[in-house]
N, C-alpha and C positions, 0 to 999 in steps of 0.2 A: 504494500500500500504506500502510495506517495502522498506526503502531506501537501495540501493545496498551496501552502506558502512557497513551496519550491518553484511553482509555475509563475509566481508573481512577476518575475523578471521578463516574462514573455511580452508583457505590455510595452516595455521599452523597446524590445526587439521589433515588435509589430510597428511601432511608431517610426523607428529608424528605417525599416524596410519600405513602409508604405507612404511615408511623407513625400518622397520624391514622386511616387506614383500618383498621389492625389494632386500634387502641384502640377505635374504634367497633364493630368486630366483637366484641371481648371484652365490651364493655358490653351490646351487643344480646343476645348469648348469655347473659350474666348475668341480664338481665331475664327471659329465658325459662327460667331455671334449667338452661341447657344449656352453660354456660361450662366448657370443659375444665379439668382440674386443671393446676397448673403443670408437673407431671411429664409430663402428656400433651402440653402445649405444647412442652416440651423435646424430647420424642420426635418431634413434628412438625418442629421446627426441625432436628434432626439428620437426619431423613429428607429434608428439602428440601436440606440440604447434600449428602447422598449423591446425590440426583438431579442437582444442579448438576455433580457430577463425572462423571456418566454423559454429560451433554451435552458436557463437555470430552473425554471418552474418544472419543465418536463423531467430534467435530471433529478430534481428533488422528489418527484413522484416515484421514480424508480428506486431511489434510496429508501423512501418510506415503505415501499413494497418489499424491502429486504434485499434488494440487488446491490451489487457494487457497480459503480459507474466508472468508466474510463476517464482519464484526464482530458480526453478530447472535448468533453462537455465544457470544461473550464477554458480550454484553448479557444474553442469557438466563441464562447462568451467574451473572452478578452479581445479576440479579433474584432467582433462586432462593436464592442465598446470603444476600442481604439480607432476604428474606422469612423465611428460617430464623433469621437473627439477630434479627428482630423477634419471633419466637416465644421466643427465649432470653433476650436481654439485658435488656429492660425487665421481663419476667416474673420473671427471676432476681433482679434488684435489688429488685423489689417483695416477692418472697417472702422474701428475706433479712431485710428490715426488719420484715416482719410476724411472722416466726417467731422472731426473736431476742428474748431477754429485753431489756427497755429498757436495762439497764445495759451490755449486751454488743453493741449494734447496731454500734458502730464496729469491734469486733473481728471480728464476723461479716462485715461488709462487706469488711474487709481480707482475710478468708479467701476471699470470693467473688472478689476481684481477684487473689489469689494463685493460685486455681484457673485463672483465665483466663490468667495468666502461664505457668503450667505447661502448659496446653493449647497456647499459642503456642510454647513451647519444644519440645513434642512434634511439633507441625506442622513446625517448622523442622528438627528432626532427620529426620523422614520425607522432607521435600523435599530435604534435604541429600544424600540418597542418589541424587538425579537427576544424571545425567552430561550436561551441556549439549552435549558433543561427540558424544553418542550419542542422536540424536533418537528413535530407535526405542524407547527406554526410557520415553518420555513416556506412552504409553497405559497401560503397567503401573503407573506412578506414580498416574495418575488413578484407575485401578481399585482400587488399594490404598487410596487415600483414600476412595473410594466405599464399599468394603466395610467399612472401619473405622467410617465414619459410619453406615452402615445397621445394622451390628451394634450400635453404641451406641444407635441409635434403638430397635431391638428390645429391648435390655436395659432401656432406660428405659421402654418401653411395658409390659414385663412387671412393672416396679416400680410402675406407676401404682396398683394397688389397695393395696399396702403403704404407699406414700407418702400416699395419701388417708387411710388410717387414722392414720398417724403425725402428719399435719397437723391432725387434728381437724376443726374447722369453719373453719379459716383458708382463705380464698380468695385 
């Protein structure tokens, strides 16, 4: 049996391997005038996060059924999460610097990182509801995170036209 923590480093590996792939994808789509707006990329990232928790939900059902699960479940989850992060983090950083007035770039970047900190706090509060002594509560936690992520993706997708107008020609 492999402890799950052993695989944690794979997230960094996925980021290193796939960051150039995502950058090339955005550039190629931009050349064809088909590059999604930052809001659409955010929606995609949140959707990928939701899908990652569907994977964990299914894996947790196998575990509750008494089966051992392969590390592949975690690797697929980490892959989806990191691909989602590659749709969010670099795009968000770029958008903040492009949209902020030059005198306020530092403050806007600070707000960006504050928003990330608040999101991490909310994630901690949600995960803090998990009772490690009650393994049967794990699928519910995964689905709760899944639904919040997918709901956020839908809201962001609905905001794409408004965000496109508000951003003017900034890409």
